[in-house]
ZALUMPA-287064 format. One record per residue (C-alpha): residue number from 1; x, y, z. Coordinates in Angstrom, 1 decimal, m for minus. Example, Ala and Ser with C-alpha at 12.3 -4.5 7.8 and 13.67 -1.06 7.14 Angstrom:
<site vomi="1" u="12.3" v="m4.5" w="7.8"/>
<site vomi="2" u="13.7" v="m1.1" w="7.1"/>
This chain:
<site vomi="1" u="123.7" v="67.6" w="m48.2"/>
<site vomi="2" u="123.8" v="69.4" w="m45.0"/>
<site vomi="3" u="120.4" v="70.9" w="m45.8"/>
<site vomi="4" u="118.8" v="67.5" w="m46.3"/>
<site vomi="5" u="120.4" v="66.3" w="m43.1"/>
<site vomi="6" u="119.1" v="69.4" w="m41.4"/>
<site vomi="7" u="115.7" v="68.7" w="m42.7"/>
<site vomi="8" u="115.8" v="65.1" w="m41.6"/>
<site vomi="9" u="116.8" v="66.1" w="m38.1"/>
<site vomi="10" u="114.0" v="68.6" w="m38.0"/>
<site vomi="11" u="111.5" v="65.9" w="m38.9"/>
<site vomi="12" u="112.8" v="63.4" w="m36.4"/>
<site vomi="13" u="112.5" v="66.2" w="m33.8"/>
<site vomi="14" u="108.9" v="66.9" w="m34.7"/>
<site vomi="15" u="108.1" v="63.2" w="m34.9"/>
<site vomi="16" u="109.5" v="62.8" w="m31.3"/>
<site vomi="17" u="107.4" v="65.8" w="m30.1"/>
<site vomi="18" u="104.2" v="64.5" w="m31.7"/>
<site vomi="19" u="104.8" v="61.3" w="m29.9"/>
<site vomi="20" u="105.3" v="62.9" w="m26.7"/>
<site vomi="21" u="102.3" v="65.1" w="m27.2"/>
<site vomi="22" u="100.1" v="62.0" w="m27.9"/>
<site vomi="23" u="101.4" v="60.2" w="m24.8"/>
<site vomi="24" u="100.8" v="63.2" w="m22.6"/>
<site vomi="25" u="97.3" v="63.6" w="m24.1"/>
<site vomi="26" u="96.5" v="60.0" w="m23.6"/>
<site vomi="27" u="97.6" v="60.3" w="m20.0"/>
<site vomi="28" u="95.9" v="63.4" w="m19.3"/>
<site vomi="29" u="92.4" v="62.2" w="m20.7"/>
<site vomi="30" u="89.8" v="61.8" w="m17.7"/>
<site vomi="31" u="87.4" v="58.9" w="m17.4"/>
<site vomi="32" u="84.6" v="61.4" w="m18.5"/>
<site vomi="33" u="86.1" v="61.9" w="m21.9"/>
<site vomi="34" u="87.2" v="58.1" w="m22.4"/>
<site vomi="35" u="84.6" v="55.5" w="m23.5"/>
<site vomi="36" u="83.2" v="53.9" w="m20.3"/>
<site vomi="37" u="83.9" v="50.1" w="m21.0"/>
<site vomi="38" u="82.6" v="49.0" w="m17.6"/>
<site vomi="39" u="79.1" v="50.8" w="m17.6"/>
<site vomi="40" u="77.5" v="47.9" w="m19.6"/>
<site vomi="41" u="78.5" v="45.2" w="m16.9"/>
<site vomi="42" u="76.9" v="47.3" w="m14.2"/>
<site vomi="43" u="73.5" v="47.5" w="m16.1"/>
<site vomi="44" u="73.4" v="43.8" w="m16.8"/>
<site vomi="45" u="74.0" v="43.2" w="m13.2"/>
<site vomi="46" u="71.2" v="45.4" w="m12.0"/>
<site vomi="47" u="68.9" v="43.8" w="m14.4"/>
<site vomi="48" u="69.7" v="40.2" w="m13.3"/>
<site vomi="49" u="69.4" v="41.3" w="m9.7"/>
<site vomi="50" u="65.9" v="42.9" w="m10.1"/>
<site vomi="51" u="64.7" v="39.7" w="m11.9"/>
<site vomi="52" u="66.0" v="37.5" w="m9.1"/>
<site vomi="53" u="64.1" v="39.6" w="m6.6"/>
<site vomi="54" u="61.0" v="39.3" w="m8.7"/>
<site vomi="55" u="61.4" v="35.6" w="m8.9"/>
<site vomi="56" u="61.8" v="35.3" w="m5.1"/>
<site vomi="57" u="58.8" v="37.4" w="m4.4"/>
<site vomi="58" u="56.7" v="35.4" w="m6.8"/>
<site vomi="59" u="58.0" v="32.1" w="m5.1"/>
<site vomi="60" u="57.2" v="33.2" w="m1.7"/>
<site vomi="61" u="53.7" v="34.4" w="m2.6"/>
<site vomi="62" u="53.0" v="31.0" w="m4.3"/>
<site vomi="63" u="54.4" v="29.1" w="m1.2"/>
<site vomi="64" u="52.2" v="31.1" w="1.2"/>
<site vomi="65" u="49.1" v="30.6" w="m0.9"/>
<site vomi="66" u="49.6" v="26.8" w="m1.0"/>
<site vomi="67" u="50.4" v="26.6" w="2.7"/>
<site vomi="68" u="47.1" v="28.4" w="3.5"/>
<site vomi="69" u="45.2" v="25.9" w="1.2"/>
<site vomi="70" u="46.7" v="22.9" w="3.0"/>
<site vomi="71" u="46.1" v="24.5" w="6.5"/>
<site vomi="72" u="42.5" v="24.8" w="5.8"/>
<site vomi="73" u="42.0" v="21.0" w="6.0"/>
<site vomi="74" u="43.7" v="20.7" w="9.3"/>
<site vomi="75" u="41.7" v="21.2" w="12.6"/>
<site vomi="76" u="42.4" v="24.4" w="14.4"/>
<site vomi="77" u="44.2" v="24.7" w="17.7"/>
<site vomi="78" u="46.2" v="21.4" w="17.3"/>
<site vomi="79" u="49.8" v="20.5" w="17.6"/>
<site vomi="80" u="51.5" v="20.0" w="14.1"/>
<site vomi="81" u="54.2" v="17.5" w="13.6"/>
<site vomi="82" u="56.1" v="18.3" w="10.4"/>
<site vomi="83" u="57.2" v="15.5" w="8.2"/>
<site vomi="84" u="60.7" v="15.4" w="6.3"/>
<site vomi="85" u="60.6" v="17.0" w="2.9"/>
<site vomi="86" u="60.6" v="14.7" w="m0.2"/>
<site vomi="87" u="61.3" v="15.2" w="m3.6"/>
<site vomi="88" u="58.7" v="17.2" w="m5.9"/>
<site vomi="89" u="55.8" v="15.6" w="m7.8"/>
<site vomi="90" u="55.4" v="13.0" w="m5.3"/>
<site vomi="91" u="52.7" v="12.4" w="m2.6"/>
<site vomi="92" u="53.9" v="10.7" w="0.7"/>
<site vomi="93" u="51.2" v="8.8" w="2.6"/>
<site vomi="94" u="51.6" v="7.1" w="6.0"/>
<site vomi="95" u="50.8" v="3.6" w="5.0"/>
<site vomi="96" u="50.7" v="2.2" w="8.6"/>
<site vomi="97" u="47.3" v="3.2" w="10.1"/>
<site vomi="98" u="47.2" v="5.0" w="13.5"/>
<site vomi="99" u="45.5" v="3.1" w="16.2"/>
<site vomi="100" u="41.7" v="4.2" w="16.3"/>
<site vomi="101" u="40.5" v="5.3" w="19.5"/>
<site vomi="102" u="37.6" v="7.3" w="20.9"/>
<site vomi="103" u="39.9" v="10.3" w="21.7"/>
<site vomi="104" u="41.1" v="10.6" w="18.2"/>
<site vomi="105" u="38.9" v="13.1" w="16.6"/>
<site vomi="106" u="40.3" v="14.2" w="13.2"/>
<site vomi="107" u="43.6" v="12.9" w="11.5"/>
<site vomi="108" u="45.0" v="14.2" w="8.4"/>
<site vomi="109" u="47.9" v="12.2" w="7.4"/>
<site vomi="110" u="49.5" v="13.5" w="4.1"/>
<site vomi="111" u="52.3" v="15.2" w="2.5"/>
<site vomi="112" u="51.2" v="17.4" w="m0.4"/>
<site vomi="113" u="53.7" v="18.7" w="m2.8"/>
<site vomi="114" u="52.6" v="21.2" w="m5.4"/>
<site vomi="115" u="53.7" v="21.9" w="m9.0"/>
<site vomi="116" u="53.0" v="25.3" w="m10.4"/>
<site vomi="117" u="53.7" v="26.9" w="m13.8"/>
<site vomi="118" u="55.7" v="29.6" w="m12.3"/>
<site vomi="119" u="57.5" v="27.8" w="m9.6"/>
<site vomi="120" u="59.0" v="24.2" w="m10.2"/>
<site vomi="121" u="59.9" v="21.6" w="m7.6"/>
<site vomi="122" u="57.9" v="23.4" w="m4.9"/>
<site vomi="123" u="57.2" v="21.4" w="m1.8"/>
<site vomi="124" u="54.7" v="22.0" w="0.8"/>
<site vomi="125" u="54.8" v="20.0" w="4.0"/>
<site vomi="126" u="51.6" v="19.0" w="5.6"/>
<site vomi="127" u="51.1" v="17.9" w="9.1"/>
<site vomi="128" u="49.4" v="15.4" w="11.2"/>
<site vomi="129" u="46.7" v="17.0" w="13.1"/>
<site vomi="130" u="45.8" v="14.8" w="16.2"/>
<site vomi="131" u="43.7" v="16.0" w="19.2"/>
<site vomi="132" u="44.3" v="14.0" w="22.5"/>
<site vomi="133" u="45.8" v="11.1" w="20.9"/>
<site vomi="134" u="45.5" v="8.0" w="22.9"/>
<site vomi="135" u="48.7" v="6.0" w="23.1"/>
<site vomi="136" u="47.1" v="2.9" w="24.4"/>
<site vomi="137" u="48.1" v="m0.2" w="22.4"/>
<site vomi="138" u="45.3" v="m1.5" w="20.2"/>
<site vomi="139" u="44.1" v="m4.8" w="21.2"/>
<site vomi="140" u="43.5" v="m7.1" w="18.2"/>
<site vomi="141" u="40.4" v="m9.1" w="18.5"/>
<site vomi="142" u="40.6" v="m12.7" w="17.2"/>
<site vomi="143" u="37.5" v="m14.8" w="16.4"/>
<site vomi="144" u="37.6" v="m18.2" w="18.2"/>
<site vomi="145" u="35.3" v="m20.8" w="16.8"/>
<site vomi="146" u="33.7" v="m22.6" w="19.8"/>
<site vomi="147" u="33.0" v="m26.3" w="19.2"/>
<site vomi="148" u="29.3" v="m27.2" w="18.9"/>
<site vomi="149" u="27.8" v="m29.0" w="21.9"/>
<site vomi="150" u="25.8" v="m32.2" w="21.5"/>
<site vomi="151" u="22.5" v="m30.6" w="21.3"/>
<site vomi="152" u="23.6" v="m28.2" w="18.5"/>
<site vomi="153" u="25.1" v="m31.2" w="16.6"/>
<site vomi="154" u="21.8" v="m33.1" w="17.2"/>
<site vomi="155" u="19.8" v="m30.4" w="15.7"/>
<site vomi="156" u="22.1" v="m30.3" w="12.5"/>
<site vomi="157" u="21.6" v="m34.1" w="12.2"/>
<site vomi="158" u="17.7" v="m33.8" w="12.7"/>
<site vomi="159" u="17.5" v="m31.0" w="10.0"/>
<site vomi="160" u="19.6" v="m33.2" w="7.4"/>
<site vomi="161" u="17.4" v="m36.2" w="8.3"/>
<site vomi="162" u="14.2" v="m34.1" w="7.7"/>
<site vomi="163" u="15.4" v="m32.8" w="4.4"/>
<site vomi="164" u="16.2" v="m36.3" w="3.3"/>
<site vomi="165" u="12.7" v="m37.4" w="4.3"/>
<site vomi="166" u="11.2" v="m34.6" w="2.2"/>
<site vomi="167" u="13.1" v="m35.8" w="m0.8"/>
<site vomi="168" u="11.8" v="m39.3" w="m0.3"/>
<site vomi="169" u="15.2" v="m40.7" w="0.8"/>
<site vomi="170" u="13.9" v="m42.7" w="3.8"/>
<site vomi="171" u="17.1" v="m44.7" w="4.5"/>
<site vomi="172" u="19.4" v="m41.6" w="4.8"/>
<site vomi="173" u="16.6" v="m39.7" w="6.7"/>
<site vomi="174" u="16.2" v="m42.4" w="9.3"/>
<site vomi="175" u="19.9" v="m42.6" w="9.8"/>
<site vomi="176" u="20.3" v="m38.9" w="10.5"/>
<site vomi="177" u="17.3" v="m39.1" w="12.9"/>
<site vomi="178" u="19.0" v="m41.9" w="14.8"/>
<site vomi="179" u="22.2" v="m39.9" w="14.8"/>
<site vomi="180" u="20.3" v="m36.9" w="16.3"/>
<site vomi="181" u="19.0" v="m39.2" w="19.2"/>
<site vomi="182" u="22.3" v="m40.6" w="19.9"/>
<site vomi="183" u="23.9" v="m37.2" w="20.2"/>
<site vomi="184" u="21.0" v="m35.8" w="22.2"/>
<site vomi="185" u="18.5" v="m38.2" w="23.9"/>
<site vomi="186" u="15.8" v="m35.6" w="24.8"/>
<site vomi="187" u="15.5" v="m34.4" w="21.1"/>
<site vomi="188" u="11.7" v="m34.5" w="20.8"/>
<site vomi="189" u="11.2" v="m33.8" w="17.1"/>
<site vomi="190" u="13.7" v="m36.4" w="16.0"/>
<site vomi="191" u="12.2" v="m39.1" w="18.3"/>
<site vomi="192" u="8.6" v="m38.2" w="17.3"/>
<site vomi="193" u="9.3" v="m38.3" w="13.6"/>
<site vomi="194" u="11.3" v="m41.6" w="13.8"/>
<site vomi="195" u="8.6" v="m43.1" w="15.9"/>
<site vomi="196" u="5.9" v="m42.1" w="13.4"/>
<site vomi="197" u="8.0" v="m43.7" w="10.6"/>
<site vomi="198" u="8.2" v="m47.0" w="12.5"/>
<site vomi="199" u="4.5" v="m47.0" w="13.2"/>
<site vomi="200" u="3.6" v="m46.3" w="9.7"/>
<site vomi="201" u="6.0" v="m49.0" w="8.3"/>
<site vomi="202" u="4.7" v="m51.6" w="10.9"/>
<site vomi="203" u="8.0" v="m51.7" w="13.0"/>
<site vomi="204" u="6.0" v="m51.6" w="16.3"/>
<site vomi="205" u="8.8" v="m53.1" w="18.4"/>
<site vomi="206" u="11.2" v="m50.3" w="17.4"/>
<site vomi="207" u="8.5" v="m47.7" w="17.8"/>
<site vomi="208" u="7.7" v="m49.0" w="21.3"/>
<site vomi="209" u="11.4" v="m48.8" w="22.3"/>
<site vomi="210" u="11.8" v="m45.2" w="21.2"/>
<site vomi="211" u="8.3" v="m44.1" w="22.8"/>
<site vomi="212" u="8.9" v="m46.0" w="26.1"/>
<site vomi="213" u="12.2" v="m44.0" w="26.3"/>
<site vomi="214" u="10.5" v="m40.9" w="25.2"/>
<site vomi="215" u="7.9" v="m40.9" w="28.1"/>
<site vomi="216" u="10.8" v="m41.1" w="30.5"/>
<site vomi="217" u="12.9" v="m38.4" w="29.2"/>
<site vomi="218" u="10.0" v="m36.1" w="28.2"/>
<site vomi="219" u="7.0" v="m36.8" w="30.5"/>
<site vomi="220" u="5.8" v="m33.3" w="30.0"/>
<site vomi="221" u="5.2" v="m34.2" w="26.2"/>
<site vomi="222" u="1.9" v="m36.1" w="26.1"/>
<site vomi="223" u="2.2" v="m37.1" w="22.4"/>
<site vomi="224" u="4.9" v="m39.7" w="23.3"/>
<site vomi="225" u="2.4" v="m41.3" w="25.9"/>
<site vomi="226" u="m0.4" v="m41.2" w="23.3"/>
<site vomi="227" u="1.7" v="m42.7" w="20.5"/>
<site vomi="228" u="3.0" v="m45.3" w="22.9"/>
<site vomi="229" u="m0.4" v="m46.3" w="24.1"/>
<site vomi="230" u="m1.6" v="m46.8" w="20.6"/>
<site vomi="231" u="1.4" v="m49.1" w="20.0"/>
<site vomi="232" u="0.6" v="m51.0" w="23.1"/>
<site vomi="233" u="m3.0" v="m51.5" w="21.8"/>
<site vomi="234" u="m1.8" v="m52.8" w="18.5"/>
<site vomi="235" u="0.3" v="m55.2" w="20.6"/>
<site vomi="236" u="m2.9" v="m56.2" w="22.5"/>
<site vomi="237" u="m1.5" v="m54.7" w="25.8"/>
<site vomi="238" u="m4.4" v="m52.2" w="26.9"/>
<site vomi="239" u="m3.6" v="m52.5" w="30.6"/>
<site vomi="240" u="m0.1" v="m51.0" w="30.1"/>
<site vomi="241" u="m1.7" v="m48.5" w="27.8"/>
<site vomi="242" u="m3.9" v="m47.2" w="30.5"/>
<site vomi="243" u="m1.0" v="m47.0" w="32.8"/>
<site vomi="244" u="0.9" v="m44.9" w="30.4"/>
<site vomi="245" u="m2.0" v="m42.7" w="29.6"/>
<site vomi="246" u="m2.9" v="m42.1" w="33.3"/>
<site vomi="247" u="0.7" v="m41.2" w="34.0"/>
<site vomi="248" u="0.6" v="m38.5" w="31.2"/>
<site vomi="249" u="m2.6" v="m36.9" w="32.4"/>
<site vomi="250" u="m0.6" v="m34.7" w="34.6"/>
<site vomi="251" u="0.8" v="m32.9" w="31.6"/>
<site vomi="252" u="m2.5" v="m33.0" w="29.5"/>
<site vomi="253" u="m5.4" v="m31.1" w="30.3"/>
<site vomi="254" u="m8.9" v="m32.4" w="28.9"/>
<site vomi="255" u="m9.9" v="m29.2" w="27.4"/>
<site vomi="256" u="m6.4" v="m28.8" w="25.8"/>
<site vomi="257" u="m5.8" v="m32.5" w="24.8"/>
<site vomi="258" u="m9.3" v="m34.0" w="24.2"/>
<site vomi="259" u="m8.1" v="m36.5" w="21.8"/>
<site vomi="260" u="m5.7" v="m37.8" w="24.4"/>
<site vomi="261" u="m8.6" v="m38.4" w="26.9"/>
<site vomi="262" u="m10.7" v="m40.0" w="24.1"/>
<site vomi="263" u="m8.1" v="m42.6" w="23.6"/>
<site vomi="264" u="m8.0" v="m43.2" w="27.4"/>
<site vomi="265" u="m11.8" v="m43.6" w="27.5"/>
<site vomi="266" u="m11.7" v="m46.0" w="24.5"/>
<site vomi="267" u="m9.0" v="m48.0" w="26.2"/>
<site vomi="268" u="m11.0" v="m48.2" w="29.5"/>
<site vomi="269" u="m13.9" v="m49.4" w="27.4"/>
<site vomi="270" u="m11.7" v="m52.1" w="25.9"/>
<site vomi="271" u="m11.0" v="m53.6" w="29.2"/>
<site vomi="272" u="m14.7" v="m53.2" w="30.2"/>
<site vomi="273" u="m14.1" v="m50.4" w="32.6"/>
<site vomi="274" u="m17.2" v="m48.7" w="31.4"/>
<site vomi="275" u="m17.9" v="m46.5" w="34.4"/>
<site vomi="276" u="m14.5" v="m44.7" w="33.9"/>
<site vomi="277" u="m15.2" v="m44.6" w="30.2"/>
<site vomi="278" u="m18.6" v="m43.0" w="30.8"/>
<site vomi="279" u="m17.1" v="m40.3" w="33.2"/>
<site vomi="280" u="m14.6" v="m39.2" w="30.5"/>
<site vomi="281" u="m17.0" v="m39.3" w="27.6"/>
<site vomi="282" u="m19.4" v="m37.2" w="29.5"/>
<site vomi="283" u="m16.7" v="m34.6" w="29.8"/>
<site vomi="284" u="m15.7" v="m34.9" w="26.3"/>
<site vomi="285" u="m19.2" v="m34.3" w="24.8"/>
<site vomi="286" u="m19.4" v="m31.1" w="26.9"/>
<site vomi="287" u="m16.3" v="m29.7" w="25.4"/>
<site vomi="288" u="m17.2" v="m30.7" w="21.8"/>
<site vomi="289" u="m20.9" v="m31.7" w="21.4"/>
<site vomi="290" u="m20.5" v="m32.0" w="17.6"/>
<site vomi="291" u="m18.3" v="m35.0" w="17.9"/>
<site vomi="292" u="m20.5" v="m37.9" w="17.0"/>
<site vomi="293" u="m17.8" v="m40.5" w="17.7"/>
<site vomi="294" u="m17.7" v="m39.5" w="21.3"/>
<site vomi="295" u="m21.5" v="m39.7" w="21.7"/>
<site vomi="296" u="m21.3" v="m43.3" w="20.1"/>
<site vomi="297" u="m18.6" v="m44.3" w="22.5"/>
<site vomi="298" u="m20.6" v="m42.9" w="25.4"/>
<site vomi="299" u="m23.8" v="m44.8" w="24.2"/>
<site vomi="300" u="m21.7" v="m48.1" w="24.1"/>
<site vomi="301" u="m20.5" v="m47.8" w="27.7"/>
<site vomi="302" u="m24.0" v="m46.8" w="28.9"/>
<site vomi="303" u="m25.6" v="m49.7" w="27.3"/>
<site vomi="304" u="m22.9" v="m52.0" w="28.6"/>
<site vomi="305" u="m23.5" v="m50.6" w="32.1"/>
<site vomi="306" u="m27.2" v="m51.4" w="31.7"/>
<site vomi="307" u="m28.3" v="m47.8" w="31.3"/>
<site vomi="308" u="m30.3" v="m48.4" w="28.0"/>
<site vomi="309" u="m32.3" v="m45.2" w="28.2"/>
<site vomi="310" u="m29.4" v="m42.9" w="28.5"/>
<site vomi="311" u="m27.6" v="m45.1" w="25.9"/>
<site vomi="312" u="m30.5" v="m44.5" w="23.3"/>
<site vomi="313" u="m30.4" v="m40.8" w="23.9"/>
<site vomi="314" u="m26.4" v="m40.9" w="23.3"/>
<site vomi="315" u="m27.0" v="m43.0" w="20.1"/>
<site vomi="316" u="m29.6" v="m40.5" w="18.7"/>
<site vomi="317" u="m27.3" v="m37.5" w="19.6"/>
<site vomi="318" u="m24.5" v="m39.3" w="17.6"/>
<site vomi="319" u="m27.0" v="m39.6" w="14.7"/>
<site vomi="320" u="m28.0" v="m35.9" w="14.7"/>
<site vomi="321" u="m24.3" v="m34.7" w="14.5"/>
<site vomi="322" u="m24.0" v="m36.1" w="11.0"/>
<site vomi="323" u="m20.3" v="m36.6" w="11.5"/>
<site vomi="324" u="m20.3" v="m40.5" w="11.7"/>
<site vomi="325" u="m18.6" v="m42.5" w="9.0"/>
<site vomi="326" u="m20.7" v="m44.8" w="6.9"/>
<site vomi="327" u="m19.9" v="m48.0" w="8.9"/>
<site vomi="328" u="m20.6" v="m46.3" w="12.3"/>
<site vomi="329" u="m23.8" v="m44.8" w="10.9"/>
<site vomi="330" u="m25.2" v="m48.4" w="10.2"/>
<site vomi="331" u="m24.0" v="m49.5" w="13.6"/>
<site vomi="332" u="m25.7" v="m46.7" w="15.3"/>
<site vomi="333" u="m28.9" v="m47.1" w="13.5"/>
<site vomi="334" u="m29.0" v="m50.7" w="14.6"/>
<site vomi="335" u="m28.5" v="m49.8" w="18.3"/>
<site vomi="336" u="m31.1" v="m47.2" w="18.0"/>
<site vomi="337" u="m33.7" v="m49.6" w="16.5"/>
<site vomi="338" u="m32.8" v="m52.3" w="19.0"/>
<site vomi="339" u="m33.2" v="m50.1" w="22.1"/>
<site vomi="340" u="m36.5" v="m48.5" w="20.7"/>
<site vomi="341" u="m38.1" v="m52.0" w="20.5"/>
<site vomi="342" u="m37.2" v="m52.8" w="24.1"/>
<site vomi="343" u="m39.2" v="m49.9" w="25.4"/>
<site vomi="344" u="m38.5" v="m48.4" w="28.9"/>
<site vomi="345" u="m40.8" v="m48.1" w="31.8"/>
<site vomi="346" u="m42.1" v="m44.7" w="32.7"/>
């Protein structure tokens, strides 16, 4: 038993020595011989750091390139006013327009934000480029409709009346013509047209009223005097017709208005003022020698004045024109035959 006990003791001593030896060895092992558990973490950190640097460099290059693109649209040598940044993938535009003046040359109002495959949510602030911006407040022009005057309103009424007359609507046409004259009395066209309608329809009294007023408000317009004289002749008032026509000669030259003077000569002839009629007819046949009716009138007044030889020559000149109507041709032939039979002393 003692031997066994001795062996057991020896075993326990050896085990204790082995344990001490293992502890000592474990304490004396340096970091070079032990497995390096922290070397893997340092490597990962280095890789992540390098990648982060690369991403930063790429982002900076993209930002610089985009800034250069935007700046090419901005006028050089100007002051830039940056806008506040906004979220990505949106374009901010100043909706309120700047006042436009002559001093504003080029204005770029925009905020461009760029999206790239390598860089997300990248923003680029653009600027407003203004050269010598005039801060004078803009004056808003407002159109004001001025009321029409009486003359303009009369012209509108006249055009409406003329349009209705062209359509054959006489009643509406005359109403608008009368309205035009009530708005503006000197309206010549409306008065002339309305007077012509009255004369044609036989309303001589209404025509005379219009024309008598017309020669007063427009004495420089000889047509009113001419029409009024014709109305007066129809009313068997040649004396007043001569007065009206003589009054209008100041505005009517014989070489410009020969028909006006022909009417005056015929009116003198009607009241047996043949000397005055002869004077006018002689002037007329010089202006228009092919007018057979004037030669005929001259012949009548000469014959009535006792100047038969000159009258015969005037009748013959009237025949040669070939412009007389059938009834007047027969009358002229009879007067030529009658004066030829009388004979004239040499």
